[in-house]
C-alpha positions as protocol buffer text, in pm:
chain_id: "A"
residue {
  index: 1
  type: GLU
  ca { x: 0 y: 0 z: 0 }
}
residue {
  index: 2
  type: ASN
  ca { x: 288 y: 239 z: 75 }
}
residue {
  index: 3
  type: ARG
  ca { x: 504 y: 129 z: -218 }
}
residue {
  index: 4
  type: GLU
  ca { x: 523 y: 471 z: -382 }
}
residue {
  index: 5
  type: ALA
  ca { x: 617 y: 638 z: -53 }
}
residue {
  index: 6
  type: MET
  ca { x: 891 y: 382 z: 10 }
}
residue {
  index: 7
  type: LEU
  ca { x: 1035 y: 429 z: -341 }
}
residue {
  index: 8
  type: ASN
  ca { x: 1090 y: 798 z: -274 }
}
residue {
  index: 9
  type: SER
  ca { x: 1465 y: 863 z: -240 }
}
residue {
  index: 10
  type: LYS
  ca { x: 1407 y: 1106 z: 48 }
}
residue {
  index: 11
  type: SER
  ca { x: 1188 y: 863 z: 244 }
}
residue {
  index: 12
  type: ASN
  ca { x: 1308 y: 626 z: 517 }
}
residue {
  index: 13
  type: ARG
  ca { x: 987 y: 421 z: 522 }
}
residue {
  index: 14
  type: LEU
  ca { x: 1165 y: 107 z: 393 }
}
residue {
  index: 15
  type: THR
  ca { x: 1429 y: 124 z: 666 }
}
residue {
  index: 16
  type: GLU
  ca { x: 1160 y: 172 z: 930 }
}
residue {
  index: 17
  type: ALA
  ca { x: 968 y: -128 z: 795 }
}
residue {
  index: 18
  type: LEU
  ca { x: 1280 y: -347 z: 809 }
}
residue {
  index: 19
  type: GLU
  ca { x: 1352 y: -244 z: 1167 }
}
residue {
  index: 20
  type: GLU
  ca { x: 990 y: -323 z: 1261 }
}
residue {
  index: 21
  type: ALA
  ca { x: 1018 y: -666 z: 1092 }
}
residue {
  index: 22
  type: ASN
  ca { x: 1340 y: -743 z: 1284 }
}
residue {
  index: 23
  type: ARG
  ca { x: 1165 y: -654 z: 1610 }
}
residue {
  index: 24
  type: LEU
  ca { x: 863 y: -872 z: 1532 }
}
residue {
  index: 25
  type: PHE
  ca { x: 1081 y: -1165 z: 1421 }
}
residue {
  index: 26
  type: ASP
  ca { x: 1208 y: -1212 z: 1777 }
}
residue {
  index: 27
  type: GLY
  ca { x: 861 y: -1331 z: 1875 }
}
residue {
  index: 28
  type: VAL
  ca { x: 810 y: -1570 z: 1584 }
}
residue {
  index: 29
  type: CYS
  ca { x: 722 y: -1923 z: 1704 }
}
residue {
  index: 30
  type: ARG
  ca { x: 501 y: -2068 z: 1429 }
}
residue {
  index: 31
  type: ALA
  ca { x: 575 y: -2177 z: 1075 }
}
residue {
  index: 32
  type: ARG
  ca { x: 310 y: -1945 z: 929 }
}
residue {
  index: 33
  type: GLU
  ca { x: 469 y: -1644 z: 1097 }
}
residue {
  index: 34
  type: ALA
  ca { x: 811 y: -1741 z: 960 }
}
residue {
  index: 35
  type: ALA
  ca { x: 656 y: -1775 z: 612 }
}
residue {
  index: 36
  type: LEU
  ca { x: 506 y: -1425 z: 641 }
}
residue {
  index: 37
  type: ASP
  ca { x: 848 y: -1290 z: 742 }
}
residue {
  index: 38
  type: ALA
  ca { x: 1006 y: -1457 z: 439 }
}
residue {
  index: 39
  type: GLN
  ca { x: 733 y: -1307 z: 216 }
}
residue {
  index: 40
  type: PHE
  ca { x: 801 y: -962 z: 362 }
}
residue {
  index: 41
  type: LEU
  ca { x: 1174 y: -1008 z: 296 }
}
residue {
  index: 42
  type: VAL
  ca { x: 1103 y: -1079 z: -72 }
}
residue {
  index: 43
  type: ILE
  ca { x: 884 y: -768 z: -106 }
}
residue {
  index: 44
  type: ALA
  ca { x: 1138 y: -550 z: 77 }
}
residue {
  index: 45
  type: SER
  ca { x: 1419 y: -679 z: -149 }
}
residue {
  index: 46
  type: ASN
  ca { x: 1222 y: -594 z: -462 }
}
residue {
  index: 47
  type: ILE
  ca { x: 1143 y: -245 z: -333 }
}
residue {
  index: 48
  type: GLY
  ca { x: 1507 y: -192 z: -237 }
}
residue {
  index: 49
  type: LYS
  ca { x: 1616 y: -300 z: -584 }
}
residue {
  index: 50
  type: GLU
  ca { x: 1376 y: -58 z: -753 }
}
residue {
  index: 51
  type: LYS
  ca { x: 1486 y: 220 z: -521 }
}
residue {
  index: 52
  type: ALA
  ca { x: 1851 y: 153 z: -598 }
}
residue {
  index: 53
  type: ASN
  ca { x: 1781 y: 157 z: -971 }
}
residue {
  index: 54
  type: GLU
  ca { x: 1608 y: 495 z: -946 }
}
residue {
  index: 55
  type: LEU
  ca { x: 1889 y: 632 z: -734 }
}
residue {
  index: 56
  type: HIS
  ca { x: 2141 y: 513 z: -991 }
}
residue {
  index: 57
  type: SER
  ca { x: 1950 y: 682 z: -1270 }
}
residue {
  index: 58
  type: GLU
  ca { x: 1937 y: 1008 z: -1074 }
}
residue {
  index: 59
  type: MET
  ca { x: 2310 y: 993 z: -1005 }
}
residue {
  index: 60
  type: SER
  ca { x: 2399 y: 921 z: -1364 }
}
residue {
  index: 61
  type: ALA
  ca { x: 2276 y: 1267 z: -1473 }
}
residue {
  index: 62
  type: PHE
  ca { x: 2530 y: 1538 z: -1386 }
}
residue {
  index: 63
  type: ASP
  ca { x: 2381 y: 1881 z: -1326 }
}
residue {
  index: 64
  type: SER
  ca { x: 2659 y: 2128 z: -1393 }
}
residue {
  index: 65
  type: THR
  ca { x: 2455 y: 2427 z: -1268 }
}
residue {
  index: 66
  type: ALA
  ca { x: 2382 y: 2265 z: -933 }
}
residue {
  index: 67
  type: PHE
  ca { x: 2747 y: 2162 z: -903 }
}
residue {
  index: 68
  type: ALA
  ca { x: 2860 y: 2520 z: -967 }
}
residue {
  index: 69
  type: GLU
  ca { x: 2616 y: 2654 z: -710 }
}
residue {
  index: 70
  type: ASP
  ca { x: 2741 y: 2408 z: -447 }
}
residue {
  index: 71
  type: LEU
  ca { x: 3103 y: 2488 z: -533 }
}
residue {
  index: 72
  type: LEU
  ca { x: 3044 y: 2863 z: -498 }
}
residue {
  index: 73
  type: THR
  ca { x: 2873 y: 2813 z: -166 }
}
residue {
  index: 74
  type: PHE
  ca { x: 3166 y: 2605 z: -43 }
}
residue {
  index: 75
  type: MET
  ca { x: 3413 y: 2871 z: -155 }
}
residue {
  index: 76
  type: GLY
  ca { x: 3236 y: 3128 z: 68 }
}
residue {
  index: 77
  type: ILE
  ca { x: 3016 y: 3338 z: -160 }
}
residue {
  index: 78
  type: ASN
  ca { x: 2755 y: 3549 z: 17 }
}
residue {
  index: 79
  type: ARG
  ca { x: 2444 y: 3594 z: -199 }
}
residue {
  index: 80
  type: THR
  ca { x: 2303 y: 3874 z: 12 }
}
residue {
  index: 81
  type: GLU
  ca { x: 2612 y: 4085 z: -35 }
}
residue {
  index: 82
  type: VAL
  ca { x: 2609 y: 4022 z: -409 }
}
residue {
  index: 83
  type: GLU
  ca { x: 2249 y: 4135 z: -442 }
}
residue {
  index: 84
  type: ASP
  ca { x: 2318 y: 4450 z: -239 }
}
residue {
  index: 85
  type: THR
  ca { x: 2625 y: 4541 z: -444 }
}
residue {
  index: 86
  type: ASP
  ca { x: 2518 y: 4647 z: -790 }
}
residue {
  index: 87
  type: ASP
  ca { x: 2866 y: 4735 z: -918 }
}
residue {
  index: 88
  type: SER
  ca { x: 3020 y: 4399 z: -816 }
}
residue {
  index: 89
  type: GLU
  ca { x: 3093 y: 4317 z: -1179 }
}
residue {
  index: 90
  type: ASP
  ca { x: 3337 y: 4608 z: -1193 }
}
residue {
  index: 91
  type: VAL
  ca { x: 3538 y: 4474 z: -897 }
}
residue {
  index: 92
  type: PRO
  ca { x: 3846 y: 4274 z: -1008 }
}
residue {
  index: 93
  type: GLY
  ca { x: 3808 y: 3907 z: -916 }
}
residue {
  index: 94
  type: GLY
  ca { x: 3430 y: 3926 z: -900 }
}
residue {
  index: 95
  type: PHE
  ca { x: 3237 y: 3860 z: -582 }
}
residue {
  index: 96
  type: LEU
  ca { x: 3451 y: 3564 z: -459 }
}
residue {
  index: 97
  type: PRO
  ca { x: 3643 y: 3606 z: -136 }
}
residue {
  index: 98
  type: SER
  ca { x: 4016 y: 3650 z: -166 }
}
residue {
  index: 99
  type: ASP
  ca { x: 4085 y: 3307 z: -11 }
}
residue {
  index: 100
  type: ALA
  ca { x: 3816 y: 3118 z: -211 }
}
residue {
  index: 101
  type: TRP
  ca { x: 4053 y: 2924 z: -436 }
}
residue {
  index: 102
  type: GLN
  ca { x: 4286 y: 2854 z: -148 }
}
residue {
  index: 103
  type: THR
  ca { x: 3996 y: 2704 z: 47 }
}
residue {
  index: 104
  type: MET
  ca { x: 3905 y: 2476 z: -243 }
}
residue {
  index: 105
  type: GLY
  ca { x: 4273 y: 2383 z: -298 }
}
residue {
  index: 106
  type: GLU
  ca { x: 4313 y: 2277 z: 65 }
}
residue {
  index: 107
  type: GLU
  ca { x: 4006 y: 2054 z: 37 }
}
residue {
  index: 108
  type: ALA
  ca { x: 4099 y: 1899 z: -296 }
}
residue {
  index: 109
  type: PRO
  ca { x: 4428 y: 1733 z: -186 }
}
residue {
  index: 110
  type: LYS
  ca { x: 4232 y: 1512 z: 56 }
}
residue {
  index: 111
  type: TYR
  ca { x: 4096 y: 1317 z: -242 }
}
residue {
  index: 112
  type: PHE
  ca { x: 4423 y: 1295 z: -435 }
}
residue {
  index: 113
  type: ARG
  ca { x: 4664 y: 1160 z: -175 }
}
residue {
  index: 114
  type: ARG
  ca { x: 4684 y: 823 z: -347 }
}
residue {
  index: 115
  type: ALA
  ca { x: 4734 y: 742 z: -710 }
}
residue {
  index: 116
  type: PRO
  ca { x: 4441 y: 566 z: -877 }
}
residue {
  index: 117
  type: THR
  ca { x: 4467 y: 189 z: -878 }
}
residue {
  index: 118
  type: PHE
  ca { x: 4565 y: 19 z: -1202 }
}
residue {
  index: 119
  type: HIS
  ca { x: 4298 y: -197 z: -1361 }
}
residue {
  index: 120
  type: TYR
  ca { x: 4231 y: -367 z: -1692 }
}
residue {
  index: 121
  type: MET
  ca { x: 3957 y: -234 z: -1913 }
}
residue {
  index: 122
  type: MET
  ca { x: 3856 y: -585 z: -2022 }
}
residue {
  index: 123
  type: GLY
  ca { x: 3934 y: -763 z: -1695 }
}
residue {
  index: 124
  type: SER
  ca { x: 4249 y: -935 z: -1578 }
}
residue {
  index: 125
  type: PHE
  ca { x: 4434 y: -1158 z: -1822 }
}
residue {
  index: 126
  type: LYS
  ca { x: 4453 y: -1519 z: -1708 }
}
residue {
  index: 127
  type: SER
  ca { x: 4689 y: -1740 z: -1899 }
}
residue {
  index: 128
  type: GLU
  ca { x: 4612 y: -2109 z: -1933 }
}
residue {
  index: 129
  type: PRO
  ca { x: 4843 y: -2386 z: -2053 }
}
residue {
  index: 130
  type: PRO
  ca { x: 4775 y: -2498 z: -2408 }
}
residue {
  index: 131
  type: VAL
  ca { x: 4528 y: -2784 z: -2422 }
}
residue {
  index: 132
  type: PRO
  ca { x: 4714 y: -2991 z: -2687 }
}
residue {
  index: 133
  type: LYS
  ca { x: 5023 y: -3025 z: -2464 }
}
residue {
  index: 134
  type: GLN
  ca { x: 4815 y: -3158 z: -2178 }
}
residue {
  index: 135
  type: ARG
  ca { x: 4650 y: -3411 z: -2404 }
}
residue {
  index: 136
  type: ILE
  ca { x: 4985 y: -3525 z: -2541 }
}
residue {
  index: 137
  type: GLU
  ca { x: 5127 y: -3569 z: -2191 }
}
residue {
  index: 138
  type: ARG
  ca { x: 4825 y: -3768 z: -2083 }
}
residue {
  index: 139
  type: GLN
  ca { x: 4852 y: -3987 z: -2389 }
}
residue {
  index: 140
  type: LYS
  ca { x: 5219 y: -4052 z: -2314 }
}
residue {
  index: 141
  type: LYS
  ca { x: 5148 y: -4136 z: -1953 }
}
residue {
  index: 142
  type: ALA
  ca { x: 4860 y: -4357 z: -2049 }
}
residue {
  index: 143
  type: SER
  ca { x: 5060 y: -4542 z: -2313 }
}
residue {
  index: 144
  type: ARG
  ca { x: 5351 y: -4576 z: -2073 }
}
residue {
  index: 145
  type: GLY
  ca { x: 5119 y: -4721 z: -1811 }
}
residue {
  index: 146
  type: LYS
  ca { x: 4976 y: -4965 z: -2064 }
}
residue {
  index: 147
  type: ALA
  ca { x: 5325 y: -5071 z: -2165 }
}
residue {
  index: 148
  type: GLU
  ca { x: 5423 y: -5124 z: -1802 }
}
residue {
  index: 149
  type: ARG
  ca { x: 5109 y: -5324 z: -1741 }
}
residue {
  index: 150
  type: ALA
  ca { x: 5170 y: -5531 z: -2051 }
}
residue {
  index: 151
  type: MET
  ca { x: 5532 y: -5608 z: -1968 }
}
residue {
  index: 152
  type: PRO
  ca { x: 5473 y: -5859 z: -1686 }
}
residue {
  index: 153
  type: ALA
  ca { x: 5223 y: -6054 z: -1893 }
}
residue {
  index: 154
  type: GLN
  ca { x: 5460 y: -6047 z: -2189 }
}
residue {
  index: 155
  type: LEU
  ca { x: 5754 y: -6163 z: -1979 }
}
residue {
  index: 156
  type: LYS
  ca { x: 5538 y: -6435 z: -1829 }
}
residue {
  index: 157
  type: LYS
  ca { x: 5443 y: -6558 z: -2174 }
}
residue {
  index: 158
  type: MET
  ca { x: 5808 y: -6553 z: -2284 }
}
residue {
  index: 159
  type: GLU
  ca { x: 5910 y: -6742 z: -1970 }
}
residue {
  index: 160
  type: GLU
  ca { x: 5639 y: -7002 z: -2024 }
}
residue {
  index: 161
  type: SER
  ca { x: 5727 y: -7047 z: -2390 }
}
residue {
  index: 162
  type: HIS
  ca { x: 6098 y: -7078 z: -2305 }
}
residue {
  index: 163
  type: GLN
  ca { x: 6022 y: -7335 z: -2036 }
}
residue {
  index: 164
  type: GLU
  ca { x: 5803 y: -7535 z: -2274 }
}
residue {
  index: 165
  type: ALA
  ca { x: 6075 y: -7527 z: -2540 }
}
residue {
  index: 166
  type: THR
  ca { x: 6332 y: -7649 z: -2285 }
}
residue {
  index: 167
  type: GLU
  ca { x: 6108 y: -7936 z: -2172 }
}
residue {
  index: 168
  type: LYS
  ca { x: 6047 y: -8043 z: -2531 }
}
residue {
  index: 169
  type: GLU
  ca { x: 6419 y: -8033 z: -2610 }
}
residue {
  index: 170
  type: VAL
  ca { x: 6502 y: -8239 z: -2299 }
}
residue {
  index: 171
  type: GLU
  ca { x: 6241 y: -8498 z: -2398 }
}
residue {
  index: 172
  type: ARG
  ca { x: 6381 y: -8512 z: -2752 }
}
residue {
  index: 173
  type: ILE
  ca { x: 6737 y: -8570 z: -2626 }
}
residue {
  index: 174
  type: LEU
  ca { x: 6613 y: -8840 z: -2389 }
}
residue {
  index: 175
  type: ARG
  ca { x: 6446 y: -9023 z: -2678 }
}
residue {
  index: 176
  type: ILE
  ca { x: 6768 y: -9002 z: -2881 }
}
residue {
  index: 177
  type: LEU
  ca { x: 6970 y: -9137 z: -2588 }
}
residue {
  index: 178
  type: GLN
  ca { x: 6724 y: -9422 z: -2531 }
}
residue {
  index: 179
  type: THR
  ca { x: 6725 y: -9508 z: -2902 }
}
residue {
  index: 180
  type: HIS
  ca { x: 7108 y: -9528 z: -2918 }
}
residue {
  index: 181
  type: PHE
  ca { x: 7120 y: -9740 z: -2606 }
}
residue {
  index: 182
  type: GLU
  ca { x: 6848 y: -9980 z: -2727 }
}
residue {
  index: 183
  type: ASN
  ca { x: 7020 y: -10029 z: -3063 }
}
residue {
  index: 184
  type: ASP
  ca { x: 7355 y: -10120 z: -2905 }
}
residue {
  index: 185
  type: PRO
  ca { x: 7329 y: -10165 z: -2528 }
}
residue {
  index: 186
  type: ASN
  ca { x: 7679 y: -10313 z: -2496 }
}
residue {
  index: 187
  type: THR
  ca { x: 7858 y: -10012 z: -2650 }
}
residue {
  index: 188
  type: PRO
  ca { x: 7896 y: -9720 z: -2407 }
}
residue {
  index: 189
  type: ILE
  ca { x: 7791 y: -9381 z: -2540 }
}
residue {
  index: 190
  type: SER
  ca { x: 8062 y: -9116 z: -2509 }
}
residue {
  index: 191
  type: PHE
  ca { x: 7935 y: -8805 z: -2331 }
}
residue {
  index: 192
  type: PHE
  ca { x: 8145 y: -8575 z: -2550 }
}
residue {
  index: 193
  type: ASP
  ca { x: 8034 y: -8744 z: -2873 }
}
residue {
  index: 194
  type: PHE
  ca { x: 7675 y: -8713 z: -2754 }
}
residue {
  index: 195
  type: VAL
  ca { x: 7672 y: -8341 z: -2665 }
}
residue {
  index: 196
  type: ILE
  ca { x: 7940 y: -8177 z: -2882 }
}
residue {
  index: 197
  type: ASP
  ca { x: 7831 y: -8020 z: -3210 }
}
residue {
  index: 198
  type: PRO
  ca { x: 8147 y: -7989 z: -3427 }
}
residue {
  index: 199
  type: ASN
  ca { x: 7997 y: -7696 z: -3617 }
}
residue {
  index: 200
  type: SER
  ca { x: 7852 y: -7484 z: -3335 }
}
residue {
  index: 201
  type: PHE
  ca { x: 7994 y: -7394 z: -2996 }
}
residue {
  index: 202
  type: ALA
  ca { x: 7662 y: -7241 z: -2885 }
}
residue {
  index: 203
  type: ARG
  ca { x: 7474 y: -7557 z: -2980 }
}
residue {
  index: 204
  type: THR
  ca { x: 7722 y: -7761 z: -2778 }
}
residue {
  index: 205
  type: VAL
  ca { x: 7658 y: -7549 z: -2467 }
}
residue {
  index: 206
  type: GLU
  ca { x: 7282 y: -7591 z: -2516 }
}
residue {
  index: 207
  type: ASN
  ca { x: 7322 y: -7969 z: -2541 }
}
residue {
  index: 208
  type: VAL
  ca { x: 7520 y: -7981 z: -2216 }
}
residue {
  index: 209
  type: PHE
  ca { x: 7254 y: -7764 z: -2053 }
}
residue {
  index: 210
  type: HIS
  ca { x: 6969 y: -7990 z: -2164 }
}
residue {
  index: 211
  type: VAL
  ca { x: 7151 y: -8312 z: -2069 }
}
residue {
  index: 212
  type: SER
  ca { x: 7200 y: -8172 z: -1718 }
}
residue {
  index: 213
  type: PHE
  ca { x: 6821 y: -8187 z: -1673 }
}
residue {
  index: 214
  type: LEU
  ca { x: 6828 y: -8559 z: -1752 }
}
residue {
  index: 215
  type: THR
  ca { x: 7084 y: -8627 z: -1482 }
}
residue {
  index: 216
  type: ARG
  ca { x: 6910 y: -8399 z: -1235 }
}
residue {
  index: 217
  type: ASP
  ca { x: 6576 y: -8575 z: -1280 }
}
residue {
  index: 218
  type: GLY
  ca { x: 6735 y: -8919 z: -1262 }
}
residue {
  index: 219
  type: LEU
  ca { x: 6659 y: -9010 z: -1625 }
}
residue {
  index: 220
  type: ALA
  ca { x: 7024 y: -9056 z: -1721 }
}
residue {
  index: 221
  type: LYS
  ca { x: 7354 y: -9119 z: -1549 }
}
residue {
  index: 222
  type: ILE
  ca { x: 7711 y: -9021 z: -1633 }
}
residue {
  index: 223
  type: LYS
  ca { x: 8005 y: -9232 z: -1525 }
}
residue {
  index: 224
  type: LEU
  ca { x: 8368 y: -9290 z: -1624 }
}
residue {
  index: 225
  type: ASP
  ca { x: 8484 y: -9573 z: -1847 }
}
residue {
  index: 226
  type: GLU
  ca { x: 8816 y: -9759 z: -1833 }
}
residue {
  index: 227
  type: ASP
  ca { x: 8999 y: -9462 z: -1985 }
}
residue {
  index: 228
  type: ASP
  ca { x: 8845 y: -9223 z: -1726 }
}
residue {
  index: 229
  type: LEU
  ca { x: 8633 y: -9058 z: -1995 }
}
residue {
  index: 230
  type: PRO
  ca { x: 8267 y: -8977 z: -1922 }
}
residue {
  index: 231
  type: ILE
  ca { x: 7999 y: -9196 z: -2074 }
}
residue {
  index: 232
  type: ILE
  ca { x: 7622 y: -9153 z: -2057 }
}
residue {
  index: 233
  type: GLU
  ca { x: 7338 y: -9402 z: -2054 }
}
residue {
  index: 234
  type: PRO
  ca { x: 6968 y: -9383 z: -1971 }
}
residue {
  index: 235
  type: ILE
  ca { x: 6829 y: -9514 z: -1644 }
}
residue {
  index: 236
  type: LYS
  ca { x: 6541 y: -9756 z: -1630 }
}
residue {
  index: 237
  type: PRO
  ca { x: 6263 y: -9681 z: -1381 }
}
residue {
  index: 238
  type: SER
  ca { x: 6364 y: -9976 z: -1161 }
}
residue {
  index: 239
  type: GLU
  ca { x: 6727 y: -9864 z: -1161 }
}
residue {
  index: 240
  type: GLY
  ca { x: 6625 y: -9512 z: -1071 }
}
residue {
  index: 241
  type: GLY
  ca { x: 6457 y: -9637 z: -755 }
}
residue {
  index: 242
  type: ASP
  ca { x: 6769 y: -9830 z: -649 }
}
residue {
  index: 243
  type: GLU
  ca { x: 6990 y: -9528 z: -713 }
}
residue {
  index: 244
  type: ASP
  ca { x: 6764 y: -9299 z: -512 }
}
residue {
  index: 245
  type: SER
  ca { x: 6787 y: -9536 z: -220 }
}
residue {
  index: 246
  type: ARG
  ca { x: 7167 y: -9513 z: -217 }
}
residue {
  index: 247
  type: ALA
  ca { x: 7300 y: -9212 z: -26 }
}
residue {
  index: 248
  type: GLY
  ca { x: 7531 y: -8991 z: -228 }
}
residue {
  index: 249
  type: ALA
  ca { x: 7463 y: -9171 z: -553 }
}
residue {
  index: 250
  type: ARG
  ca { x: 7364 y: -8852 z: -735 }
}
residue {
  index: 251
  type: ASN
  ca { x: 7614 y: -8563 z: -756 }
}
residue {
  index: 252
  type: GLN
  ca { x: 7615 y: -8229 z: -932 }
}
residue {
  index: 253
  type: VAL
  ca { x: 7926 y: -8073 z: -1081 }
}
residue {
  index: 254
  type: VAL
  ca { x: 8006 y: -7753 z: -1271 }
}
residue {
  index: 255
  type: ILE
  ca { x: 8238 y: -7785 z: -1569 }
}
residue {
  index: 256
  type: SER
  ca { x: 8424 y: -7520 z: -1765 }
}
residue {
  index: 257
  type: LEU
  ca { x: 8418 y: -7525 z: -2145 }
}
residue {
  index: 258
  type: ASP
  ca { x: 8563 y: -7256 z: -2369 }
}
residue {
  index: 259
  type: GLN
  ca { x: 8599 y: -7243 z: -2747 }
}
residue {
  index: 260
  type: LYS
  ca { x: 8957 y: -7363 z: -2739 }
}
residue {
  index: 261
  type: GLU
  ca { x: 8866 y: -7678 z: -2547 }
}
residue {
  index: 262
  type: TRP
  ca { x: 8563 y: -7727 z: -2771 }
}
residue {
  index: 263
  type: LYS
  ca { x: 8781 y: -7721 z: -3084 }
}
């Protein structure tokens, strides 16, 4: 009902209404009363917004005549003396007091003690890292992580394949040894003739390595003949049981073999 009176810039009706609402809110004890207070707050906010908009529009217009009148009054002009003095226009300096400009100069430095703050016309400039570089780094990290995750599985597959190849090679050598021994059981098989490859030193080392599995697993035995040279022969399952029962029957040795000895 009093909206127009509250919107008046020279009226304090809105402030008085807010103070009255704050006083009444201390006695609020029901939900309906709190809802009415919230409704009043919405109305008061809207009125305050409209009042601020009107005040802004009034301030945006600069009245140069009113500003000059206020400035002259501040500088000490006396209108009654001016009206009484008809020949004031002939007086040098007009009707301003002699210390008028000094008075204004003393007041002005109060507002210019500090330099104006520096600011950007279009807001502050915020630099951001280029997006492509971030994406490239993430791709590198991701690919590196995938590679690291794939490595154990890859190594495991390589280890399994190498182990399978070794087992197959050991089985193949055992079959060759058993075949030689079955064809001529009375002729001892020379260990060096069995493992040495005349054309490849690396192949010879591999043969020695694979034959060592046969002796370790009790599938073959190596002993010395009459000339103290090593001979090799397969072990039958029944013989293997007898050998296992004898303490110290199985020994392991490390031999040295270089290319000169191989030749």
